[in-house]
C-alpha positions in Angstrom: 114.4 61.6 106.8 117.0 61.1 109.5 116.2 59.6 112.9 117.0 63.0 114.6 114.7 64.8 112.2 111.9 62.4 112.9 112.3 62.8 116.6 112.2 66.6 116.4 109.1 66.5 114.2 107.4 64.1 116.6 108.3 66.3 119.6 106.9 69.4 117.9 103.6 67.5 117.2 103.2 66.5 120.8 104.5 69.6 122.7 101.0 71.0 123.2 99.7 67.8 124.8 102.9 67.5 126.9 102.6 71.1 128.1 99.1 70.5 129.3 100.1 67.3 131.2 103.1 69.1 132.8 101.0 72.1 133.9 98.4 69.8 135.5 101.0 67.7 137.2 102.7 70.8 138.6 99.4 72.2 139.8 98.4 69.0 141.5 101.8 68.8 143.2 102.1 72.4 144.2 98.6 73.0 145.5 96.4 71.0 147.8 92.8 70.1 146.8 91.7 72.5 149.5 93.8 75.4 148.0 92.3 74.6 144.5 88.8 74.6 145.9 89.4 78.0 147.5 90.8 79.4 144.3 88.0 77.9 142.1 85.1 78.5 144.5 83.8 74.9 144.2 84.7 71.3 144.8 87.4 69.8 142.6 86.8 66.4 141.2 89.2 64.1 139.5 87.6 64.8 136.1 87.7 68.6 136.4 90.4 69.2 133.8 88.6 72.3 132.6 88.6 73.7 136.1 92.3 73.0 136.5 93.0 74.8 133.2 91.0 77.8 134.3 93.0 78.0 137.5 96.3 77.6 135.6 95.3 80.4 133.2 94.4 82.7 136.1 97.7 82.0 137.7 99.5 82.7 134.4 97.7 86.0 133.9 98.7 87.0 137.5 102.3 86.0 136.7 102.3 88.2 133.6 101.1 91.2 135.5 103.7 90.6 138.2 106.5 90.3 135.7 105.3 93.4 133.8 105.3 95.4 137.1 108.9 94.3 137.8 110.2 95.0 134.3 112.8 97.8 134.2 112.9 99.4 130.7 116.4 100.7 131.4 118.0 97.5 132.6 120.2 95.9 129.9 120.7 92.2 129.2 124.3 91.1 129.5 126.5 91.4 126.4 129.5 89.3 125.4 132.6 89.5 123.2 132.3 87.9 119.7 134.8 85.2 120.9 132.0 83.9 123.2 129.6 83.2 120.3 128.2 79.7 120.1 129.3 78.0 116.9 127.2 76.9 115.2 124.3 78.8 116.7 121.4 76.2 117.1 118.4 76.1 114.8 115.2 76.2 116.7 111.6 76.1 115.6 108.4 74.0 115.9 109.4 72.2 112.7 112.6 70.6 111.4 115.2 72.8 109.6 114.4 71.2 106.3 110.9 72.8 106.4 112.2 76.4 106.9 110.4 78.7 104.4 112.5 80.4 101.8 111.5 84.1 101.4 112.3 86.1 98.3 114.0 89.2 99.6 113.6 91.1 96.3 109.8 90.8 96.6 109.6 91.2 100.4 107.2 93.7 101.8 106.8 94.0 105.5 103.1 94.8 106.3 102.4 97.4 109.0 99.0 97.9 110.6 97.1 98.8 113.7 97.6 101.9 115.8 100.2 103.5 113.5 100.1 106.6 111.3 102.0 105.2 108.3 100.8 101.8 107.1 103.0 101.7 104.0 104.9 98.4 103.5 108.6 98.3 104.1 111.2 96.7 101.9 114.6 95.3 103.0 116.5 98.4 101.6 114.1 100.7 103.6 114.8 98.7 106.8 118.6 98.8 106.1 118.4 102.6 105.6 117.4 102.9 109.3 120.2 103.5 111.9 121.9 100.1 112.4 123.4 98.6 115.5 124.6 95.1 116.6 124.7 93.1 119.8 126.2 89.9 121.1 123.6 88.5 123.5 122.4 85.2 124.9 119.3 83.4 123.6 117.7 81.5 126.4 115.3 78.7 125.3 112.4 77.5 127.4 113.6 74.0 126.7 116.6 74.6 129.0 119.5 75.4 126.6 121.1 78.8 125.7 123.4 80.1 123.0 125.2 83.4 122.3 125.0 85.1 119.0 125.7 88.3 117.2 122.6 90.1 115.7 122.6 93.3 113.7 119.7 95.5 112.6 117.6 98.5 113.5 116.5 99.4 117.0 112.8 98.5 117.1 112.0 101.8 118.9 113.4 103.7 115.8 111.1 101.7 113.5 108.1 102.3 115.7 108.8 106.0 115.7 109.2 106.1 111.9 105.8 104.5 111.4 104.2 106.8 113.9 103.2 104.0 116.3 101.0 104.9 119.3 103.5 104.4 122.1 100.6 104.4 124.6 99.3 101.1 123.0 99.7 98.0 125.0 101.0 95.4 122.5 103.0 94.9 119.3 102.2 91.7 117.4 104.1 89.7 114.7 103.0 87.4 112.0 105.6 85.2 110.3 106.1 83.3 107.0 106.2 80.0 108.8 102.7 80.6 110.3 104.3 81.4 113.7 103.0 84.4 115.6 103.9 86.2 118.8 103.5 89.5 120.6 105.3 91.6 123.2 104.3 94.5 125.5 105.1 98.1 124.4 107.6 98.6 127.2 109.7 95.7 125.9 109.2 96.9 122.3 110.8 100.3 123.3 113.7 98.7 125.2 117.1 99.9 123.9 118.2 96.3 123.1 115.0 95.2 121.2 116.2 94.9 117.6 114.7 94.3 114.2 117.5 92.0 113.2 118.5 91.8 109.5 122.0 90.2 110.1 123.5 87.3 111.9 127.3 87.7 112.5 128.4 90.0 109.7 126.1 88.7 107.0 122.4 88.8 106.2 120.3 86.4 108.2 120.3 82.9 106.7 116.9 81.3 106.3 117.3 79.1 109.4 117.8 82.2 111.6 114.9 84.0 110.2 115.6 85.7 106.8 114.7 88.4 106.0 113.7 89.8 109.4 113.8 88.6 113.0 112.9 90.2 116.3 115.8 90.0 118.8 114.6 90.6 122.4 117.4 89.6 124.8 115.3 90.4 127.8 112.8 87.6 127.0 112.8 83.9 126.4 113.6 82.6 122.9 110.1 81.8 121.8 109.3 85.6 122.2 111.9 86.2 119.4 109.9 85.6 116.2 111.7 85.1 112.9 110.7 85.2 109.2 108.5 88.2 110.2 106.1 89.4 107.5 103.8 91.6 109.4 103.9 93.9 112.4 100.8 95.4 114.1 100.2 97.7 117.1 97.1 97.1 119.2 95.4 97.3 122.6 93.8 93.9 122.2 95.9 90.9 123.6 97.3 89.3 120.4 98.5 86.0 122.1 101.1 83.9 120.5 101.8 80.4 119.0 103.1 78.9 122.2 101.4 81.4 124.5 97.9 80.3 123.3 98.9 76.7 124.3 99.7 77.7 127.9 103.2 79.2 127.9 103.6 82.3 130.0 102.9 85.3 127.8 105.3 87.9 129.4 108.3 85.4 129.7 110.9 88.0 130.4 112.9 89.9 133.0 
């Protein structure tokens, strides 16, 4: 294993703990003890990590509601010419690239469940039979980097319409072959640029970019773009997400 791979693996193992430390440091710097006491309704002691976490979660939930209220379902993310594509487009996951699962496309069956009329599984040919489109958009990572790529596939709205999804439901959730999971709000799911991506560039997705199926959401941060998707469900119960359940902001979009 190379030094770079070992470093990435170690970083993935410790991100959860680092995130908690960073959130607590931010809170202690941004708010006075008096402000925290007012928010929490009691005295804050040095050992009250649980109290700090509760305040942070309350602030995060408020932030989600504020972002959702500001979300414009008709506002498009910027698009770019193919000449602006980042080459090579970076690999990004909570594990090193060598551990990317390999999915057999011939046997692939996308599970569909929840508040939908048609729960039959979907094969790759069925997904490719949907109207196809492509976009060259910027992926923005919470770690501070960005990259431009070309993604092709079916508009997610079309897929949701075909399975008879309840468009009044609040959330759409995703489960992936690498044990990742995530969710988005229904308004974002119906956004015209939200894509069930089957291709990168002009070819099927390679495993490192999410073969056979990736959600491309250019209006949200990168960790809200799950890849290696194996199941989609529509629900009114908050589904959370891999990083969101560790404290990352759930909405994480414009």
